[in-house]
N, C-alpha and C positions, 0 to 999 in steps of 0.2 A: 293765471295760466301762461301769460307771456314770460314771466320770470322763470317758470319751470322750463319752458321751451328754450330760453336762452341758456339755462343751466345745462340742458342736454347738449346743446350745440358746443358749449365750451368743454364739457366733460369728454365728448367723443371727438372733438376736433373737426366738426363738420360745418364750420362757419363759411367755407368757401365753396363755390361751384354749385351745380345743380343737385339738390338733395331730393331724390325721388325714387320711387319703385313702381314698376308697372310691367304688364305683360305686353310683349311685342309679338302680336299674333302672326304677322307675316314673316317675321324673323324666327319664329318657333323658339322663342327664348324669353327670359326675364331681362329687364334692364334696371340696373342699380346705378343711380346717378348718371343715366344715359349710356352705361356700358354693359355689355353682355354679362350675365350673372346666372349661376346655378347654385343650389344649396344642397348640402348634406346635413340633415338635422336630426336631433334626437328629442323625442317626447319626454318631458320631465316636469313633474308637478310640484310647484312650490308648496301646495297645501298638504303634501304627503312627506315633507321633509322638515325637520326642525330648522328654523331660520338661521340658527348659528352654524348650520352645516350646509347652507346653500352654496357657499363659495367652494367648499370641498367637493361637492358633487359636480358642480359646473366645471371645475378644473379638470375633472376626469372626462367629461364630455368633450371639452376643447382638446385634451391630449389625444383623443382619437383622430383628430384632424377635421372635425366637424366645424362648420362656420355658422351654424344657426341652432336654435332650440325652438321647440313648439310646445305650447301648453294651453290648457283651458283656464277659464275663469268661472268657478262654480258660483252661481247666483246665491245658492242657499248658504254657502260658506261665509258670504259677506253680509247677508241679511238672514241670519239663522232664526230669528224670533218674530220679526215683523217687517213690514214694508216702510216703516217710519224712519228707521235708522240703518246706516250701512257702516261696516267696519273695514278699514283699509290699512290698519296698522299691524305691527308685529308679524305674525305668521301669515297675515293677509295682505302684506305690502308687496304686491306683485311688481310694482314699479321698481323697487329695490332689487328684486330678483332679476329683472331684465337689465338693470344697470350693471350688476355684477357680471352677467353674461357678456354684455357689450364690452366691458373693461377687459374681459378675457379674449375678445375677438369674435363674439358670436351675436348675430342678429336674432330677432324674435319673430316668430309666426304666431299670431295671437288668435285664440279661439274663444270668442266672447259668448258663445251659446245663443240663447239662454239654456237650451238643453245641451248636455255634454256626454251623457252615458258614462264612460270612463269607470264603470263598475263602482260608481259613487252614489251615495245616498240620494234616492229619488232622481237619479240622472242629473243632479245639480239644481232641480227645481225646488223652491221652498215648500215645505209641508203646509205652510199657512195658506197657500193658494187653494187648498181643499176646503177652506172655510168660506171662500167667496161665494160658492154655490155648490150644492150637491151634484149639479148637472154641468159644471164647468168643463169645457173641452180644452184640455191643455195642448200646447203646441199647435194652435190654430188661430184663426182671426176672430175667435170669440171675444167680444169686448171685455168680458169678465177676466180674461187672461191678458189681453193687450194693455188694459189700463195700468195694472201693476207692473207689467213689463216696461212700459214707457217710463214709469216712475223710477225703475231700476236703471234704465239707460240714462236717465237724466242725472243720476248720481255717478254712474260708471264712466260714461264717455268723456266728460270733462277731464277725467284723470288719464284716460287713454290718449286723448287728442295730442298733448305735448310729447307723447312717446313716439308718435309717428315719424317715419323717416324724413318726411318733408319738413318737419320741425326740428330736425337734428337728433331725433331719438332712434331707438333700436328696432322699432316695430316696422316690418316690411309690408305685411298685409293682414287682413282680418277675415276670419272664417264666418260665414253666414250659417247659423244653426249648426246641426251636426248629424250627418247620415240621415237626413230627413226623408230620403227616398225609401228608407226601410220602415217608416212610420205609417200608421194606418190612415191618417186623415188626408194626406196628399192635397194640402190646401195651398195652392199657388198664391192666393191673396196674402196669406200669412208670410210666406217667404219674401214676397215683394215688399211687405210692410217692414220686415227686418232689414232688408237691403236699404230701403229708403231711410229708415231710422238711423242706420249707421252712417249713411252719407250726410244726413242732416247734422249729426253730431260730430262727424270727423272730417267732413268735406267730400264733395262728390268726385274728387280726384283720388280718393282712397281706393287702393286695389283690394277688392274683395274676392273670396273664393269659397267654393263649396267642396265637401268631401262626402263620397258615397261609395259603397261597394259597387262594382261594375254591374252586377245583376239587379241592383235596386236604384240605379241612378236616375231613372226617368222622372220620378216625382221629387228629386232632390236638387234639380237645377233651376236657375232663375235668370231671367234676362239681365245682361250687363254684368254678370258675376262669372268669374272663371271657374269652370268645372274641373275638379280633380277626382281621383279614385283612391281607394285603399284596398290592399290585398297583401297576403303573405305568400310564402313559397309553395303553398298548396294550389295556388291559382295559376292559370296560363298567363304568363307575364305579357306576352305580345298581344294576346287578345284583350287583356284588361286595358292596355293603353289604346288599342284600337277602339274599344267602347268609349273611352274618354274622348278621343278625337271626334267621335260621332256627335258629341255634345259641345264641341268647341269650334265646329265648322271646319274641322281638319286643320286647324291652325293652333299656334301656341305650343309651349313646351309640354313634354310628358311630366306628370307629377303623380307620385304615389305618396299620399299624405299620411298613411299609416302602413308601414311595412312591419310585419309581425314575426320576430324571431322567437317570441315567447307567448305565454298565455296565463290567464288567471286561474285560481282554484276556489272551490266552495267548501264550506264545512261538510264533512262526511265523505269527501272524495277519497277513494281508496287507491286510485292509480294516478300517476303523473299525467298531465295533459299530453296529447299526441303532438310532440314538438318537432320542428324540422331539425335535421342534423346540422352540425356546423358547416359541412360542405354545401348542403342545400342553401343555407342562409348566404354563404359567400358567393355561390353561383348567381344568386339573384342580385346581390349587391353589384357584382361585376357586370352582369348583363344590363342593369339599370344605368350604371355609369356609362357603359359603352353606347347605350341608346341616347345618351345626352339628357337623361331624366334627372329631375330633382326629387328627393325623397326624404321622409322622416321616419326614423325607426321608433316604433311603438312597442314597448317602452325601451328607452335607452337606460333609464333607471326608474324603477317602480316606486320604491319608498314604502310607506306604511299607512294603513287606514287607522290612524289614531282616533281615540274617542269612539263615538258612535257613527262615524262617517262612512262605514262600509255600505255598499249597495247590496242588492240581492237580485238573483235570477228567479225565474218561476220555480225552479227545482231546488232552491236553497240560497243561503246568504253567503256573501263573500267572506273569506277569512280575513283576519286582521292584517297579515302581511300582504303587501302588494308587490312582492319581489318580482313576480311576473316572469321568472326565469330570464330576466333581462341581462344584457351584457355587463351592467354594473349592478351588483346585488343590493338587497335592501339595506345592508350595512355599509355599502360603498365599495365593496371588494371588486377586483378585476377578475373577469372570467375568460375562458378560452374563446368565447364568441367575441368578446371585446378585443382580444389580442388578434384574432383573425381579421376582423374588420380594419383594425388599425394597421395591421401588416400590409393589407392591400392598398390602403390609402397612402401609406409610406412609399409604396413602390411606384406611385404615379408621378412622373416627372413634371406634369403640367398642373397639378392641383395646387391652387394658390395659398391654401392654409394647411400646410403639412402637419402631421402629428407632432406633438411635443412630448417631453419626457413624462412618463407615467407617474403620478403621485403614488407613493407607497400606501399599502392598505393600512387603515387606521388600527390602532391598538384596541384589543378587546380584553376585558378582565373578567375573571370568574371570582366573584366575591363570596362564594360558598353558600352554605345553608343559612337561611334566615328564619329564625323562630317567629311564629305568629300565634296570637291567641284570639279566641272568639270574644267579641265585645258586644255584639248586638246582632240584629237581623234587619232586613229591609222592612219587614212587617212592623217591627217596633218603631221604626223611624217614619212610617207612613202616617203622619199625624195631621197633616194639612189636607183637609178633604172638602169636597163639594157634594152636597146631598142632592139626589135627583130620583125620580120614580123608577129610573132604569139606568143601566150602565151608559156612561158617556165615553166617546172615543178620545184618544190622545189629542186629536185636533180640536175637538170641542172643549177640551180642558186647557187649551193653549199650551200644550206640553208636547214638544216635538219628538223627544228621544228618550230612550232608557226604559223606565218602568212606571207602571201605575198599579196600585193595589185597589181592588174592588171588594167592598165589604157589605154584607147584608146578614139578616138573621134567618135561620132555618125554621120553618113551621113544624118540621118533624125530622127524624133521622131514618137512615136506611132508604134504599131505593136507587133509581137511576138518575144521576145528576147530569143533565145534558146541556152543553154549550153549543149553540148552533153556528157561531162564527167567532173564532178566536184568532187574533192576528198580533203576535205570531206564536207565542207559547205562553201557557198559563199554568202556574203551580197552584194546586188546590189545597187549602188548609181548612180545618175545622177547629175552632178555639186554639189556633196557633199550631196545631199538629198537622204535619204534612200527610196528605192522602194520596195524591196522584198528580199527573201532569197532563194537561190538554196540549196536544200538538196543533199545528197550523190548521185552521178552519174547523171542520165539524168533529166533535168529540163527545163521549159520555164516559162517566166514571161511576163506580158504585160507592154510595155513601155508607159508612159503617154505622152500626147501631151502638157499638161499644164506645165509651168516652164521647158520647154525643147525646144531645137532648134537644127537645123543642126550645128554641131560643138561643141555641148555640150560634156562634158567629162564623159564617162562611166567608173566607177570603180567597180571592183568585188574584194572584200576582202575575200580571201580564208583562211580557218583555217584547219590545219592538226590536226585532233582529236586523232591521234595515229595510228600507223601501226599495221596490223594484227599480232598477236603473235602465233596463232595456224596454223600449216601447212604453215609456212612463204613462201611467193612467191614474185613475182615481182609486187609490188603495189606502184607505184609512187604517189606523192601528188601534188595538185595544180589544175590549170585550164588546163586540159590535152587535150583539143581539141579546135579548133577555135569556136568562138561564132557567131551565125547567127541572122540576123534580117529579119523576113519574108522570111526565107529559103535561104537568101543570106549571105555568110560569110562576116563579117566585114573586111574591107580592111586592117586595121592596119595602121601604125605599133603599137605595144604594148609596153608600159613601164612596165617592170616586176620589182616590188619593194619589195624585202625581208625586213622585219622589224626585226631588231636586238634588243632584249630586254636585253641589256647588261648594264654595268655601265653608259655608256654615255646616254643611253635611260633614266635611272632613274635620272641622273643629269639634263637632259633637263626638265623632269617632275617637279622636285623640283624648278628649276629656273623659270619655267612658273608659278608654284604655288605662288611663292613669289611676282609675278607681277600681279596676277589676282586681279582685284578690284571689278567688277560686276559679280555676279554669274548668270549663265543661269537660265531661268525660271524652277523651280524644278518640275512643273506640265506639262511640255512639253512632250507629249507622244512619240515624236520621239527622245527624248534625249538619247544619247548614247555617249560613249567616254571614256576618261581616267579621273578617279576621284582619288584624293589623300587627305589625312588628317593626323593629328598627334594625338597621345594619350600618356598619361603619365603613367608610371609603377613605383610603389613604391616597390612592392614585385614581383620579377621575378618568374614566374611559367608557367606551361603549360596552354594554353587556347584554345578556339575554336572560330572561326569567323563564325557567323550565317549569311549566304548569302541568306536565304530563301526569303527575300523581294526584291532581285535583280533578274536579268534575267539569263544571261549566260556570263561567262567571266573567267578571270584569276586574282588571288589574289597574291599580293606581300606584304611582311612585311619586313621592313628594307632592301629592295632591293632583298630579297630572294623569289623565286617563290614557293609559297605554293601549287600550283596546280589549277585545274579548278573547277568552281562551275556552276550549271545549275539548273534552277527551275523545270526541268523535274523530278528531284529527282532520286533515293531515298535519296541521301546524301544531307543534308541541311547545315551542318557545316564543316569547314575545320580545321584540327588539326594544331596548331602552337606550336612546341616544345619550352620549356623554353629557350634553348640556342640561339634561334633566337632573343629573346627579350633582352633588356638592361634596367637597372634602369635609369629612367628619360624619355626623349622624344623618342618615336618610331614613325616610318612612315609607313602608310598603303596606298597601291595603288590598285585600281581596274581598270582592263581593261574590260569595260562593252560592250557587243556586242548586246544584245537583246533590241530592241527599245521598248519593252513592259514591261520593268522592273518597279518595284514598289518601289524601294528604296528611292525615293525622294517625296513620297506622302505627307510627313509632314516635309520636309527639308531633304537634302541628308545626310544619315548616315547609318552606319552598326554597328552591335553589337558584342562585345566580350562576350562570355558566358562560363560557367564553365563545361558544359557537351556536349557530342555529341548529335546531333538531326538527326532523320531519318524520312522519310515520307513513311510508308508502308501501304498498304490497309489492 
């Protein structure tokens, strides 16, 4: 740790003088190295950007005139499968992310959670916590939650410690939990525990802060930690800061830790979010500056929910794009909001980090139509199974994300097949033939009598569409109750078959593709499964895959999970960053779930286009 600390000092030139950051309550200001300081920051998430593009996006933030960034550390992204190991390399190397920002002239405000919300899978909490106990109380002082949290902090905080400003690093202060005042438990013991754990790991001179909506702040504050608020242009600005001051003893600087010029979208949304106008956004930026406030724009750049990392609200799952209508688009392009904020900062004669030249937008390429052929289906690849008298949840199967196939035999055909609790979506098959789809929670379908007999295999393919990120609770995934036929539970046993979409999965697909001779009828309305094809790239650049002619599924490029697509919209294209591609031959794979897709109406293909496409009313 000492070596890392010295490295930060040399890298940033902070070897001399008082290296510190704290709140000066009586002076109503922050002090950086003993001198008055305020920040204009942008929220930007390393885990939503390809690491080869971190510097590109951070340069755009600095060109605004900002002097800081703010970001979360999602616990589940670093411990995706168990509490025994933690990953801090590659796309999870947040230390490098902050190093790049500091090299460009921006400090870091670090939000270590453990809960983050952020429209992220399970609000950043690992799914495997649900296996600790069916009655575990998350985000509380419940020992069943605190013990694994302490183990996580034991891995995380030694990495954060040399990053702190007092050690020559870029991190100014650390956030305690996240919008805890909006959570149902209101456990002050828990907040105090996190505060003390951070001080034990980082030193009790570490400046800590909380963030809460003004209307929910009461249960979000904790002694010894500086209280801040978050709000967008729809809130009364002066009243929001007045509420903040009620919890700081009327002392310290105004801070808006999340200022919202944009918002997120869910699958199935028909209309754009009700966003502030450019002028409303600028009016609030100007007013906050004039009041001497520090603030962070949420999001300054949203990025992408690659893989299965999207979160969910109670009324639907987050789309793959986390563009957020942010000043910097998902693909890194500059918007009118960006130019408006930058123009104001450029007009300030006393702002110490004036805007820089704006990097040009990155090249996007349209590689055209990509032919694909059906090589298999998820059912055919669901071969590693665990037998049990009843269906097991994803969590019981130690399978956090994606899909599980549940198989059993039918005692008869015909009648009402009822699933009492499906989370989140289940496609029903009899002897491999698609019958119907269970939607979220309670469902029933009619079993056919044709092409079915006693002893036929019933398969229910369940998709985890993302765990709730707001007010995170105990929400397991899978077929969570037995299935009944005409009000009688199926006797079982059940084969519970988690599907791993790993390197072996993709190797199997490519091997199957090499041996496929006859393509399935492209006009078969029941056609669904795994499709793959190749395309050639001469000039490597960002691109978008237009999935609007397909139904619902998951897209992979060169074995990397680009996220989900769904004809329900509003998102029609998936962003593929240039670093995913290679010059020469590239492979694209679709896991198509919707039997009503249209992608094969004139031969199976999907198209690479040069711009994002949306379907708004």
